[in-house]
N, C-alpha and C positions, 0 to 999 in steps of 0.2 A: 752133571751132564751139561755139555756145552751145546748151544743151539746157534745156528748161523744166521740169525735175523734179529731185528730190534725187539726189545721187550715192550709190550703194551702194558705198562705197569702203573700201579697206584702207589700204595704205601708199603715200604719195606718194614716188616716186623721182625721179631726175634725167633730164634730156634731153627733157622735154616731150612734144609730140605731133607725129607725122609723117603726112601724107596719102599713102596708098599706092595709092588707087584713086579715080577720078572719071570716070564714064562711064555711057552709056545702054546697057541691054540690051534687045534686041528690034528691031523688033516680033516677038513670039512669037505664032504662031497657036494656036488651041485645041488643048490637049494637048501643045504643044511646050515644051521646056525648054532652058536654056542655062547653062553653068557657066563661071565665071572663077576662076582660082587666084591667090592673093595670098601672097607670102612674109611671114612674121611673125617679128619680132625683139624685140618688147616685150610686157610682161605684160597689157596692157589694150587694149581697142578701143572706138571710138565709130563708130556707123554712122548714116547718114541715107538714107532711101529715099523716093522720090517715085514713085508708081505710078498709071497711068491707062489707061483703055480707049481705045485709039487708033482704034476703029472707029465707035462711036456714044456717045451720052450717056444711054442708057436701059437697057442690058443689064447685069445683074449679072455682075461678073467677079472671082471669088475666085482667089487665086493663092498659091503656096507659096514660102517662102524657106528653103532648106536651108543650114545652116552645118556643114561637115564639117572637123574639125581633124585634120591628119596629121603624122606625124614627117617632118622635112625630109630625113633621110638614107634611111630605108627606104621612105618613102611610105605606111607603114601607118596606118590610121585609129586615132585616139586618143579622140575624143569627137565628138558631133554634137548639134545642136539643129535643130528644124523649127518654123517659124512659119507661120501662115496669116493672111491679111488680105484685105480687099476693095480693089480699085483704085478710084480716083476717075475723073474724066473729064479730057479734055485741057485744059479751062479751069480746073478745080479738082482737081488731083491729090490723092490721099490721102498725107499726109506721115507717116512713122514716124521716131522717134528711138530709138536703142538704145545700150546700152553693156554691157560685160561683160569677164570675164577671157579672155585667149587661152589655148589649150590645146595648141598645137603649132606647129611651124615653118612649116607650110603651111596655108592655109585655102581650101577650095573653097566658093564661094557659088553655089548653084543656084537659079535662078528658074524656076518652072513655071506655065504658064497652065492653071488648073483650071476654066475656064468651061465651062458646059454648052451654050453656043451658039458659033457661028463668029465670034468677036470677037478682035481682036488686043490684046496686052498690051505696054506699054512701061514700063520701070522705070529710073529714074536713081538711081545709088548713089554716095554719097561714103563712103569708108571710111578712117578714121584709126586708126593704132596709137599707143598712148600708154604712158608709163611710170607712169600712174596705175593701181594694181592693184585693179580692181573685185572685189567678192566674188561677185556673181551677175549673170546675164544679165537685163537690165531693158529691155524694149522697150515703147514707148507711142505711140499716136497723138499727133501734135503739132498742137494746135488753134490755135496762133498763126497758122497759115495756114488760111483757110476751105477746106472741102473738100466734095465731093459724092460719094456712093456710089450709082451707078446701080442702080436696082431696089430701093432701100431708102429709107425715111425716115431722116433723121439728126437726132435730138434734140440739144439743146444740153446734154449731160451733162458740161459742162466749165467749169473756170476757165481761160479762154483765156490769161490772163497767166502762169499757172504750169504749164499742161499737166497739171492735176490732174483726175482723174475724180471729179465730185461735182456734183450739181445736181438740179433738179426739173423735170418736164414734165407737163402735163395735156393730154388730148385726148379727143375724142368718138368713140366707136365706134358706127357705124350698126347697124341691126338685122342680126343674124347676120353681122357683119363680122369678118374677121381681118386684122390688120395686123402689119407687121414693122418693127422699128427697129434699126438697126445701133449696137451699143455700141462705143465706141472701144476699140482694142486696149489691153489691160492684163493683165499676167500676175500675179495676186495676189488677195487676198481682197476681195470687194465686198459691201457691205451694201445690201439692197434693201428698200424699203417700198412697198406698193401698196394704194391705196384705190379702191373702186368705188361708184358710185351705184346699181348694180343690186341686185336681190334675191339671196338665197342661190342658189348654183350658176349665177349668170348670167355670171360673168367667169372666164376661164381665162388664166393667164399661163404662158409657157414659154420656155426658153432653147434655142437651136439652135447647132450648130457648122456654120453655113452654108458657110463657106469650106472646111472639111475635107470636107464632103459633096460639094462640087463643084457644088451647085445652090443657087438662091436659097432654097428651102425648107430644105434641109440636114437634119441629123440632130438630133432632139430629145433633149437630155440631161437635162432637168429639166422637170417639169410640175406645176402646182398650181391648184386652184380658189381664187379669192380670197374669203375669208369677208366677211360684211357688216361685221365689226369691223376689217377690214384684214389685210394679210399682211406679216410681217417675216421675212426670211430672209437668211442669210449664205452666199455661195457663193464658190468659188475659181475664178477665171477661168484657163483653160489658155493655152498659147501659140497661141491661135487667137482671132480676132476673133469674138465672139459676137453673135448676133441675139436681140433680145428680141421675143417674139411675144405678141400679145394677141388674145383671141377673145371676142366677144359671143354668148352662146347664147340671147338673147331676141329677140323680134319688135319691140323698140323700142330707141331710142338710149340709151346709157349714157355717163357721164363716168368716165374712169379717170385716176388720178394716180399717177405713179411717181417715186420718189426713189432715186438711186444715189449711194453714197459709197464710195470706195476705202479699204481699211484698210492703211495703210503698215505695213511690218514693220521 
């Protein structure tokens, strides 16, 4: 399987890559979860996830992906990671590509539907174990495939050929309007620059953990008023697909421009 971003790699060993899971999970109703267990025998993994709202094309559907590593003999837990993202729709699923080090002889993958409305989630997973020893867990939205995230605008913050988060988008906020834009999943440092045509205190920008909060609005984790000279900030994106929120506090339309660039480590 080809992924469109750099490998965070260690030592390349023998015996290549082996596909150990290829199946669809769901449909999962609101609040439901399902776990699959995969035996692990190699030091690295590559995962591909396609997620979609199987009920409609308009309702926001955040979901969680739990990765629990266990000892193959005792069954005891060794390590775990929890990722959050938004599902796409049936026509344009949201694709994720990930890789990382394995941590035990058994892996439990748990998918949970965190939607705040009665919609069903379906997730297709391809999981390969590999002898490529990755250093860290690195999951990202794969924009080689076009995708739609119901309930959110999706700006083109991407180099579609390389799967890299970086780009510029400009849009108009109407009087007293608030809008939300889904940032592609990326776990790492992100540089953001924001300009506004409005006067002082006219424009508010904020970041939300919408998927983790289980609602479209989500939990605000950072908030700032954009100065008339522009705003530059560096933030570290968690293992959760963030939402960029913009609010116009005036009675007239304003133009807002946002640039995002990922900071590879």
